[in-house]
All heavy atoms as a GROMACS GRO file, in nm:
protein
  517
    1ILE      N    1   3.952   4.311  11.646
    1ILE     CA    2   3.883   4.291  11.772
    1ILE      C    3   3.944   4.174  11.846
    1ILE      O    4   3.963   4.181  11.970
    1ILE     CB    5   3.730   4.272  11.749
    1ILE    CG1    6   3.672   4.403  11.703
    1ILE    CG2    7   3.662   4.216  11.872
    1ILE    CD1    8   3.527   4.402  11.674
    2ARG      N    9   3.978   4.069  11.773
    2ARG     CA   10   4.036   3.954  11.842
    2ARG      C   11   4.169   3.992  11.909
    2ARG      O   12   4.200   3.944  12.021
    2ARG     CB   13   4.057   3.840  11.745
    2ARG     CG   14   4.095   3.716  11.817
    2ARG     CD   15   4.086   3.595  11.729
    2ARG     NE   16   4.100   3.476  11.811
    2ARG     CZ   17   4.056   3.360  11.784
    2ARG    NH1   18   3.988   3.340  11.672
    2ARG    NH2   19   4.075   3.256  11.861
    3ASP      N   20   4.249   4.077  11.846
    3ASP     CA   21   4.376   4.120  11.912
    3ASP      C   22   4.350   4.190  12.045
    3ASP      O   23   4.421   4.164  12.143
    3ASP     CB   24   4.452   4.216  11.817
    3ASP     CG   25   4.513   4.147  11.698
    3ASP    OD1   26   4.522   4.022  11.700
    3ASP    OD2   27   4.549   4.221  11.603
    4VAL      N   28   4.248   4.276  12.050
    4VAL     CA   29   4.213   4.339  12.173
    4VAL      C   30   4.166   4.239  12.277
    4VAL      O   31   4.206   4.246  12.395
    4VAL     CB   32   4.106   4.451  12.153
    4VAL    CG1   33   4.053   4.508  12.280
    4VAL    CG2   34   4.159   4.558  12.060
    5ILE      N   35   4.079   4.149  12.237
    5ILE     CA   36   4.027   4.050  12.333
    5ILE      C   37   4.131   3.962  12.391
    5ILE      O   38   4.131   3.927  12.504
    5ILE     CB   39   3.920   3.964  12.261
    5ILE    CG1   40   3.794   4.049  12.236
    5ILE    CG2   41   3.884   3.840  12.337
    5ILE    CD1   42   3.691   3.985  12.146
    6GLU      N   43   4.238   3.931  12.311
    6GLU     CA   44   4.344   3.844  12.355
    6GLU      C   45   4.452   3.918  12.434
    6GLU      O   46   4.548   3.855  12.484
    6GLU     CB   47   4.402   3.769  12.237
    6GLU     CG   48   4.306   3.667  12.177
    6GLU     CD   49   4.357   3.601  12.053
    6GLU    OE1   50   4.455   3.645  11.995
    6GLU    OE2   51   4.296   3.496  12.017
    7THR      N   52   4.445   4.047  12.447
    7THR     CA   53   4.545   4.123  12.521
    7THR      C   54   4.529   4.098  12.670
    7THR      O   55   4.423   4.121  12.727
    7THR     CB   56   4.530   4.277  12.492
    7THR    OG1   57   4.542   4.298  12.354
    7THR    CG2   58   4.632   4.356  12.570
    8PRO      N   59   4.635   4.041  12.735
    8PRO     CA   60   4.623   4.002  12.878
    8PRO      C   61   4.620   4.122  12.974
    8PRO      O   62   4.569   4.110  13.084
    8PRO     CB   63   4.743   3.912  12.903
    8PRO     CG   64   4.842   3.953  12.804
    8PRO     CD   65   4.762   4.001  12.681
    9SER      N   66   4.683   4.232  12.934
    9SER     CA   67   4.682   4.352  13.019
    9SER      C   68   4.702   4.478  12.936
    9SER      O   69   4.744   4.469  12.820
    9SER     CB   70   4.792   4.342  13.128
    9SER     OG   71   4.919   4.343  13.064
   10TYR      N   72   4.673   4.593  12.998
   10TYR     CA   73   4.688   4.718  12.926
   10TYR      C   74   4.735   4.821  13.024
   10TYR      O   75   4.689   4.828  13.138
   10TYR     CB   76   4.550   4.760  12.870
   10TYR     CG   77   4.553   4.885  12.790
   10TYR    CD1   78   4.600   4.886  12.659
   10TYR    CD2   79   4.517   5.005  12.842
   10TYR    CE1   80   4.604   4.999  12.581
   10TYR    CE2   81   4.518   5.124  12.768
   10TYR     CZ   82   4.564   5.120  12.638
   10TYR     OH   83   4.571   5.233  12.568
   11GLU      N   84   4.828   4.905  12.981
   11GLU     CA   85   4.877   5.013  13.066
   11GLU      C   86   4.801   5.141  13.034
   11GLU      O   87   4.794   5.185  12.921
   11GLU     CB   88   5.026   5.039  13.044
   11GLU     CG   89   5.079   5.140  13.143
   11GLU     CD   90   5.230   5.145  13.153
   11GLU    OE1   91   5.294   5.039  13.155
   11GLU    OE2   92   5.283   5.260  13.159
   12VAL      N   93   4.740   5.196  13.138
   12VAL     CA   94   4.661   5.320  13.126
   12VAL      C   95   4.744   5.436  13.169
   12VAL      O   96   4.805   5.438  13.281
   12VAL     CB   97   4.534   5.312  13.215
   12VAL    CG1   98   4.457   5.439  13.207
   12VAL    CG2   99   4.452   5.191  13.177
   13ASN      N  100   4.756   5.536  13.086
   13ASN     CA  101   4.825   5.662  13.121
   13ASN      C  102   4.722   5.766  13.138
   13ASN      O  103   4.644   5.797  13.049
   13ASN     CB  104   4.923   5.699  13.009
   13ASN     CG  105   5.041   5.601  12.999
   13ASN    OD1  106   5.110   5.577  13.094
   13ASN    ND2  107   5.058   5.542  12.883
   14TYR      N  108   4.720   5.826  13.255
   14TYR     CA  109   4.622   5.927  13.290
   14TYR      C  110   4.675   6.066  13.247
   14TYR      O  111   4.787   6.100  13.265
   14TYR     CB  112   4.596   5.927  13.440
   14TYR     CG  113   4.534   5.801  13.489
   14TYR    CD1  114   4.611   5.702  13.545
   14TYR    CD2  115   4.400   5.777  13.471
   14TYR    CE1  116   4.556   5.580  13.588
   14TYR    CE2  117   4.342   5.653  13.513
   14TYR     CZ  118   4.424   5.562  13.571
   14TYR     OH  119   4.368   5.441  13.611
   15ASN      N  120   4.585   6.142  13.188
   15ASN     CA  121   4.620   6.278  13.145
   15ASN      C  122   4.542   6.372  13.234
   15ASN      O  123   4.430   6.413  13.204
   15ASN     CB  124   4.580   6.297  13.000
   15ASN     CG  125   4.624   6.432  12.946
   15ASN    OD1  126   4.701   6.503  13.011
   15ASN    ND2  127   4.576   6.466  12.828
   16ASN      N  128   4.601   6.406  13.350
   16ASN     CA  129   4.530   6.494  13.443
   16ASN      C  130   4.630   6.575  13.519
   16ASN      O  131   4.751   6.547  13.525
   16ASN     CB  132   4.441   6.414  13.541
   16ASN     CG  133   4.517   6.320  13.626
   16ASN    OD1  134   4.605   6.362  13.701
   16ASN    ND2  135   4.490   6.190  13.620
   17PRO      N  136   4.588   6.686  13.580
   17PRO     CA  137   4.684   6.774  13.651
   17PRO      C  138   4.733   6.716  13.782
   17PRO      O  139   4.821   6.774  13.846
   17PRO     CB  140   4.601   6.900  13.674
   17PRO     CG  141   4.459   6.854  13.673
   17PRO     CD  142   4.453   6.741  13.578
   18HIS      N  143   4.679   6.605  13.830
   18HIS     CA  144   4.715   6.551  13.962
   18HIS      C  145   4.837   6.464  13.957
   18HIS      O  146   4.883   6.417  14.060
   18HIS     CB  147   4.599   6.477  14.021
   18HIS     CG  148   4.467   6.555  14.026
   18HIS    ND1  149   4.454   6.667  14.102
   18HIS    CD2  150   4.354   6.540  13.961
   18HIS    CE1  151   4.337   6.720  14.086
   18HIS    NE2  152   4.270   6.643  14.000
   19GLY      N  153   4.889   6.434  13.838
   19GLY     CA  154   5.006   6.351  13.823
   19GLY      C  155   4.991   6.210  13.864
   19GLY      O  156   5.079   6.145  13.915
   20ARG      N  157   4.871   6.157  13.842
   20ARG     CA  158   4.843   6.014  13.877
   20ARG      C  159   4.934   5.925  13.793
   20ARG      O  160   4.941   5.939  13.671
   20ARG     CB  161   4.697   5.985  13.848
   20ARG     CG  162   4.650   5.850  13.894
   20ARG     CD  163   4.502   5.837  13.878
   20ARG     NE  164   4.460   5.702  13.916
   20ARG     CZ  165   4.333   5.662  13.912
   20ARG    NH1  166   4.238   5.744  13.869
   20ARG    NH2  167   4.305   5.540  13.950
   21PRO      N  168   5.004   5.831  13.857
   21PRO     CA  169   5.092   5.742  13.783
   21PRO      C  170   5.019   5.642  13.693
   21PRO      O  171   4.902   5.615  13.717
   21PRO     CB  172   5.168   5.666  13.892
   21PRO     CG  173   5.078   5.670  14.011
   21PRO     CD  174   5.000   5.800  13.996
   22PRO      N  175   5.087   5.592  13.589
   22PRO     CA  176   5.021   5.491  13.503
   22PRO      C  177   4.980   5.370  13.585
   22PRO      O  178   5.037   5.338  13.692
   22PRO     CB  179   5.131   5.452  13.405
   22PRO     CG  180   5.231   5.561  13.412
   22PRO     CD  181   5.222   5.620  13.549
   23ALA      N  182   4.880   5.298  13.536
   23ALA     CA  183   4.832   5.175  13.597
   23ALA      C  184   4.823   5.066  13.495
   23ALA      O  185   4.789   5.089  13.382
   23ALA     CB  186   4.694   5.199  13.663
   24THR      N  187   4.853   4.941  13.541
   24THR     CA  188   4.836   4.828  13.453
   24THR      C  189   4.709   4.758  13.492
   24THR      O  190   4.685   4.722  13.608
   24THR     CB  191   4.956   4.732  13.464
   24THR    OG1  192   5.074   4.802  13.424
   24THR    CG2  193   4.939   4.613  13.375
   25ILE      N  194   4.622   4.738  13.396
   25ILE     CA  195   4.494   4.668  13.419
   25ILE      C  196   4.500   4.531  13.354
   25ILE      O  197   4.518   4.522  13.235
   25ILE     CB  198   4.377   4.752  13.359
   25ILE    CG1  199   4.374   4.888  13.428
   25ILE    CG2  200   4.247   4.680  13.375
   25ILE    CD1  201   4.277   4.985  13.366
   26ALA      N  202   4.484   4.429  13.433
   26ALA     CA  203   4.481   4.291  13.383
   26ALA      C  204   4.344   4.258  13.335
   26ALA      O  205   4.243   4.298  13.394
   26ALA     CB  206   4.527   4.194  13.490
   27THR      N  207   4.334   4.179  13.229
   27THR     CA  208   4.204   4.137  13.176
   27THR      C  209   4.189   3.987  13.187
   27THR      O  210   4.288   3.915  13.192
   27THR     CB  211   4.186   4.180  13.028
   27THR    OG1  212   4.291   4.118  12.952
   27THR    CG2  213   4.197   4.329  13.014
   28THR      N  214   4.065   3.944  13.188
   28THR     CA  215   4.036   3.799  13.189
   28THR      C  216   3.924   3.774  13.091
   28THR      O  217   3.846   3.860  13.058
   28THR     CB  218   3.994   3.750  13.328
   28THR    OG1  219   3.875   3.818  13.366
   28THR    CG2  220   4.102   3.773  13.430
   29VAL      N  221   3.914   3.654  13.049
   29VAL     CA  222   3.804   3.612  12.961
   29VAL      C  223   3.731   3.500  13.039
   29VAL      O  224   3.744   3.387  13.012
   29VAL     CB  225   3.851   3.563  12.824
   29VAL    CG1  226   3.733   3.526  12.734
   29VAL    CG2  227   3.939   3.669  12.756
   30LYS      N  228   3.660   3.539  13.142
   30LYS     CA  229   3.596   3.448  13.236
   30LYS      C  230   3.496   3.360  13.165
   30LYS      O  231   3.487   3.241  13.194
   30LYS     CB  232   3.533   3.525  13.348
   30LYS     CG  233   3.473   3.444  13.458
   30LYS     CD  234   3.584   3.383  13.541
   30LYS     CE  235   3.527   3.307  13.661
   30LYS     NZ  236   3.608   3.196  13.703
   31MET      N  237   3.415   3.415  13.071
   31MET     CA  238   3.312   3.338  13.008
   31MET      C  239   3.379   3.221  12.929
   31MET      O  240   3.326   3.109  12.929
   31MET     CB  241   3.231   3.424  12.913
   31MET     CG  242   3.143   3.523  12.987
   31MET     SD  243   3.055   3.629  12.869
   31MET     CE  244   3.186   3.728  12.806
   32LYS      N  245   3.488   3.247  12.860
   32LYS     CA  246   3.557   3.143  12.786
   32LYS      C  247   3.611   3.037  12.881
   32LYS      O  248   3.603   2.919  12.853
   32LYS     CB  249   3.668   3.203  12.701
   32LYS     CG  250   3.733   3.105  12.608
   32LYS     CD  251   3.829   3.175  12.517
   32LYS     CE  252   3.893   3.076  12.421
   32LYS     NZ  253   3.991   3.140  12.332
   33GLN      N  254   3.666   3.079  12.993
   33GLN     CA  255   3.721   2.984  13.089
   33GLN      C  256   3.616   2.898  13.148
   33GLN      O  257   3.635   2.780  13.182
   33GLN     CB  258   3.795   3.061  13.202
   33GLN     CG  259   3.918   3.134  13.155
   33GLN     CD  260   3.973   3.231  13.254
   33GLN    OE1  261   3.913   3.258  13.359
   33GLN    NE2  262   4.088   3.289  13.228
   34ASP      N  263   3.494   2.949  13.161
   34ASP     CA  264   3.385   2.877  13.220
   34ASP      C  265   3.314   2.787  13.110
   34ASP      O  266   3.222   2.714  13.144
   34ASP     CB  267   3.279   2.970  13.279
   34ASP     CG  268   3.328   3.032  13.409
   34ASP    OD1  269   3.422   2.979  13.464
   34ASP    OD2  270   3.267   3.129  13.453
   35GLY      N  271   3.360   2.794  12.988
   35GLY     CA  272   3.311   2.705  12.884
   35GLY      C  273   3.179   2.744  12.824
   35GLY      O  274   3.104   2.660  12.775
   36VAL      N  275   3.146   2.875  12.822
   36VAL     CA  276   3.023   2.917  12.757
   36VAL      C  277   3.039   2.895  12.605
   36VAL      O  278   3.130   2.940  12.541
   36VAL     CB  279   2.998   3.066  12.784
   36VAL    CG1  280   2.875   3.117  12.707
   36VAL    CG2  281   2.979   3.090  12.933
   37ASP      N  282   2.945   2.819  12.548
   37ASP     CA  283   2.954   2.783  12.406
   37ASP      C  284   2.955   2.902  12.316
   37ASP      O  285   2.875   2.993  12.328
   37ASP     CB  286   2.839   2.691  12.368
   37ASP     CG  287   2.843   2.555  12.434
   37ASP    OD1  288   2.954   2.513  12.467
   37ASP    OD2  289   2.739   2.492  12.448
   38GLY      N  290   3.048   2.896  12.222
   38GLY     CA  291   3.057   3.001  12.115
   38GLY      C  292   3.128   3.126  12.154
   38GLY      O  293   3.155   3.209  12.068
   39VAL      N  294   3.161   3.149  12.280
   39VAL     CA  295   3.225   3.273  12.321
   39VAL      C  296   3.373   3.266  12.291
   39VAL      O  297   3.442   3.172  12.339
   39VAL     CB  298   3.201   3.305  12.469
   39VAL    CG1  299   3.281   3.425  12.515
   39VAL    CG2  300   3.054   3.328  12.497
   40ILE      N  301   3.423   3.362  12.214
   40ILE     CA  302   3.567   3.374  12.189
   40ILE      C  303   3.626   3.465  12.296
   40ILE      O  304   3.730   3.440  12.352
   40ILE     CB  305   3.597   3.421  12.048
   40ILE    CG1  306   3.548   3.315  11.948
   40ILE    CG2  307   3.744   3.453  12.029
   40ILE    CD1  308   3.551   3.360  11.806
   41GLY      N  309   3.554   3.573  12.325
   41GLY     CA  310   3.601   3.667  12.427
   41GLY      C  311   3.524   3.797  12.421
   41GLY      O  312   3.438   3.816  12.336
   42GLY      N  313   3.559   3.885  12.512
   42GLY     CA  314   3.495   4.015  12.517
   42GLY      C  315   3.572   4.113  12.599
   42GLY      O  316   3.667   4.078  12.670
   43LYS      N  317   3.536   4.237  12.590
   43LYS     CA  318   3.599   4.344  12.666
   43LYS      C  319   3.490   4.439  12.715
   43LYS      O  320   3.391   4.464  12.644
   43LYS     CB  321   3.698   4.429  12.580
   43LYS     CG  322   3.823   4.360  12.547
   43LYS     CD  323   3.915   4.351  12.664
   43LYS     CE  324   4.050   4.294  12.616
   43LYS     NZ  325   4.142   4.262  12.723
   44THR      N  326   3.511   4.487  12.835
   44THR     CA  327   3.419   4.588  12.892
   44THR      C  328   3.492   4.718  12.899
   44THR      O  329   3.613   4.724  12.897
   44THR     CB  330   3.368   4.548  13.035
   44THR    OG1  331   3.485   4.534  13.119
   44THR    CG2  332   3.290   4.420  13.029
   45GLY      N  333   3.421   4.826  12.911
   45GLY     CA  334   3.480   4.957  12.930
   45GLY      C  335   3.373   5.062  12.959
   45GLY      O  336   3.250   5.033  12.940
   46THR      N  337   3.414   5.174  13.007
   46THR     CA  338   3.322   5.281  13.040
   46THR      C  339   3.380   5.415  13.000
   46THR      O  340   3.495   5.441  13.022
   46THR     CB  341   3.296   5.283  13.193
   46THR    OG1  342   3.252   5.157  13.235
   46THR    CG2  343   3.193   5.388  13.232
   47THR      N  344   3.294   5.496  12.935
   47THR     CA  345   3.330   5.634  12.906
   47THR      C  346   3.209   5.721  12.945
   47THR      O  347   3.097   5.672  12.946
   47THR     CB  348   3.362   5.659  12.759
   47THR    OG1  349   3.242   5.638  12.679
   47THR    CG2  350   3.471   5.569  12.708
   48PRO      N  351   3.231   5.850  12.971
   48PRO     CA  352   3.117   5.936  13.005
   48PRO      C  353   3.014   5.941  12.891
   48PRO      O  354   2.893   5.943  12.913
   48PRO     CB  355   3.181   6.071  13.029
   48PRO     CG  356   3.322   6.043  13.064
   48PRO     CD  357   3.356   5.921  12.986
   49GLU      N  358   3.062   5.939  12.769
   49GLU     CA  359   2.970   5.953  12.654
   49GLU      C  360   2.889   5.823  12.631
   49GLU      O  361   2.769   5.833  12.601
   49GLU     CB  362   3.048   5.985  12.526
   49GLU     CG  363   3.117   6.119  12.530
   49GLU     CD  364   3.254   6.116  12.598
   49GLU    OE1  365   3.299   6.008  12.632
   49GLU    OE2  366   3.306   6.225  12.620
   50ALA      N  367   2.953   5.710  12.641
   50ALA     CA  368   2.884   5.581  12.610
   50ALA      C  369   2.831   5.507  12.729
   50ALA      O  370   2.745   5.422  12.715
   50ALA     CB  371   2.983   5.492  12.533
   51GLY      N  372   2.878   5.540  12.846
   51GLY     CA  373   2.839   5.463  12.965
   51GLY      C  374   2.913   5.330  12.969
   51GLY      O  375   3.014   5.310  12.905
   52ALA      N  376   2.859   5.236  13.046
   52ALA     CA  377   2.921   5.103  13.055
   52ALA      C  378   2.893   5.026  12.923
   52ALA      O  379   2.782   5.024  12.876
   52ALA     CB  380   2.864   5.028  13.172
   53CYS      N  381   2.997   4.965  12.871
   53CYS     CA  382   2.986   4.898  12.738
   53CYS      C  383   3.047   4.757  12.739
   53CYS      O  384   3.130   4.729  12.826
   53CYS     CB  385   3.061   4.980  12.631
   53CYS     SG  386   2.990   5.140  12.604
   54LEU      N  387   3.004   4.677  12.649
   54LEU     CA  388   3.059   4.543  12.631
   54LEU      C  389   3.074   4.519  12.485
   54LEU      O  390   2.979   4.541  12.403
   54LEU     CB  391   2.964   4.438  12.694
   54LEU     CG  392   2.991   4.292  12.658
   54LEU    CD1  393   3.120   4.245  12.721
   54LEU    CD2  394   2.877   4.204  12.702
   55VAL      N  395   3.188   4.465  12.443
   55VAL     CA  396   3.209   4.415  12.308
   55VAL      C  397   3.235   4.266  12.323
   55VAL      O  398   3.320   4.224  12.397
   55VAL     CB  399   3.329   4.482  12.235
   55VAL    CG1  400   3.354   4.422  12.100
   55VAL    CG2  401   3.304   4.632  12.224
   56LEU      N  402   3.156   4.185  12.253
   56LEU     CA  403   3.162   4.042  12.266
   56LEU      C  404   3.182   3.977  12.128
   56LEU      O  405   3.114   4.013  12.032
   56LEU     CB  406   3.032   3.988  12.325
   56LEU     CG  407   3.027   3.844  12.371
   56LEU    CD1  408   3.128   3.816  12.482
   56LEU    CD2  409   2.888   3.807  12.414
   57LEU      N  410   3.279   3.886  12.119
   57LEU     CA  411   3.305   3.815  11.993
   57LEU      C  412   3.262   3.669  12.016
   57LEU      O  413   3.310   3.604  12.109
   57LEU     CB  414   3.451   3.821  11.956
   57LEU     CG  415   3.491   3.750  11.830
   57LEU    CD1  416   3.424   3.805  11.707
   57LEU    CD2  417   3.646   3.760  11.809
   58THR      N  418   3.168   3.622  11.933
   58THR     CA  419   3.123   3.484  11.941
   58THR      C  420   3.138   3.415  11.806
   58THR      O  421   3.149   3.480  11.704
   58THR     CB  422   2.976   3.477  11.986
   58THR    OG1  423   2.896   3.552  11.901
   58THR    CG2  424   2.957   3.530  12.131
   59GLU      N  425   3.135   3.286  11.814
   59GLU     CA  426   3.134   3.208  11.690
   59GLU      C  427   3.008   3.133  11.677
   59GLU      O  428   2.970   3.054  11.762
   59GLU     CB  429   3.254   3.109  11.688
   59GLU     CG  430   3.276   3.049  11.548
   59GLU     CD  431   3.408   2.974  11.535
   59GLU    OE1  432   3.510   3.037  11.565
   59GLU    OE2  433   3.406   2.860  11.496
   60ALA      N  434   2.934   3.161  11.569
   60ALA     CA  435   2.806   3.100  11.546
   60ALA      C  436   2.825   2.975  11.460
   60ALA      O  437   2.937   2.938  11.424
   60ALA     CB  438   2.712   3.196  11.477
   61GLY      N  439   2.717   2.908  11.429
   61GLY     CA  440   2.719   2.788  11.342
   61GLY      C  441   2.790   2.815  11.212
   61GLY      O  442   2.780   2.924  11.159
   62GLY      N  443   2.859   2.715  11.164
   62GLY     CA  444   2.931   2.730  11.035
   62GLY      C  445   3.057   2.812  11.043
   62GLY      O  446   3.118   2.844  10.943
   63GLY      N  447   3.102   2.843  11.164
   63GLY     CA  448   3.227   2.922  11.181
   63GLY      C  449   3.210   3.074  11.165
   63GLY      O  450   3.310   3.144  11.162
   64ASN      N  451   3.089   3.121  11.145
   64ASN     CA  452   3.068   3.265  11.131
   64ASN      C  453   3.092   3.335  11.264
   64ASN      O  454   3.044   3.287  11.367
   64ASN     CB  455   2.924   3.292  11.087
   64ASN     CG  456   2.897   3.244  10.945
   64ASN    OD1  457   2.984   3.253  10.858
   64ASN    ND2  458   2.779   3.186  10.924
   65ARG      N  459   3.167   3.444  11.263
   65ARG     CA  460   3.194   3.520  11.378
   65ARG      C  461   3.095   3.640  11.388
   65ARG      O  462   3.068   3.704  11.287
   65ARG     CB  463   3.338   3.565  11.382
   65ARG     CG  464   3.428   3.449  11.404
   65ARG     CD  465   3.565   3.488  11.433
   65ARG     NE  466   3.643   3.367  11.462
   65ARG     CZ  467   3.774   3.359  11.447
   65ARG    NH1  468   3.839   3.465  11.409
   65ARG    NH2  469   3.834   3.248  11.473
   66VAL      N  470   3.049   3.664  11.511
   66VAL     CA  471   2.956   3.774  11.533
   66VAL      C  472   3.010   3.868  11.640
   66VAL      O  473   3.055   3.820  11.747
   66VAL     CB  474   2.818   3.718  11.582
   66VAL    CG1  475   2.719   3.833  11.608
   66VAL    CG2  476   2.761   3.622  11.478
   67VAL      N  477   3.015   3.999  11.611
   67VAL     CA  478   3.056   4.098  11.709
   67VAL      C  479   2.930   4.166  11.759
   67VAL      O  480   2.849   4.216  11.679
   67VAL     CB  481   3.147   4.203  11.640
   67VAL    CG1  482   3.183   4.315  11.742
   67VAL    CG2  483   3.277   4.136  11.589
   68THR      N  484   2.914   4.165  11.895
   68THR     CA  485   2.800   4.231  11.956
   68THR      C  486   2.852   4.347  12.043
   68THR      O  487   2.950   4.328  12.116
   68THR     CB  488   2.722   4.131  12.047
   68THR    OG1  489   2.687   4.018  11.966
   68THR    CG2  490   2.600   4.196  12.107
   69VAL      N  491   2.790   4.464  12.028
   69VAL     CA  492   2.829   4.578  12.106
   69VAL      C  493   2.710   4.632  12.188
   69VAL      O  494   2.605   4.656  12.130
   69VAL     CB  495   2.880   4.696  12.017
   69VAL    CG1  496   2.923   4.817  12.104
   69VAL    CG2  497   2.999   4.649  11.933
   70LEU      N  498   2.725   4.630  12.319
   70LEU     CA  499   2.622   4.682  12.408
   70LEU      C  500   2.673   4.813  12.466
   70LEU      O  501   2.780   4.815  12.528
   70LEU     CB  502   2.588   4.582  12.520
   70LEU     CG  503   2.542   4.447  12.474
   70LEU    CD1  504   2.532   4.354  12.597
   70LEU    CD2  505   2.407   4.459  12.406
   71MET      N  506   2.598   4.921  12.451
   71MET     CA  507   2.638   5.050  12.505
   71MET      C  508   2.534   5.100  12.603
   71MET      O  509   2.415   5.084  12.586
   71MET     CB  510   2.655   5.148  12.392
   71MET     CG  511   2.760   5.108  12.291
   71MET     SD  512   2.771   5.212  12.148
   71MET     CE  513   2.832   5.363  12.217
   72GLY      N  514   2.587   5.161  12.709
   72GLY     CA  515   2.503   5.223  12.811
   72GLY      C  516   2.448   5.123  12.906
   72GLY      O  517   2.354   5.136  12.976
   0.00000   0.00000   0.00000
């Protein structure tokens, strides 16, 4: 999860009959930049099946890491 969170950009290849060209999507970790305590990073995404989603990696007391997934 940390590898995904630390990825600065991702190239999306569309599989459709319209021939849409690939796109590069840049990512940011705004919460970490703003100094929110315990936040290591997160990623958002949307699929028809899951809806809008968020995966968040935080560090709790004692160095324990917690992965939170919000779907829909």
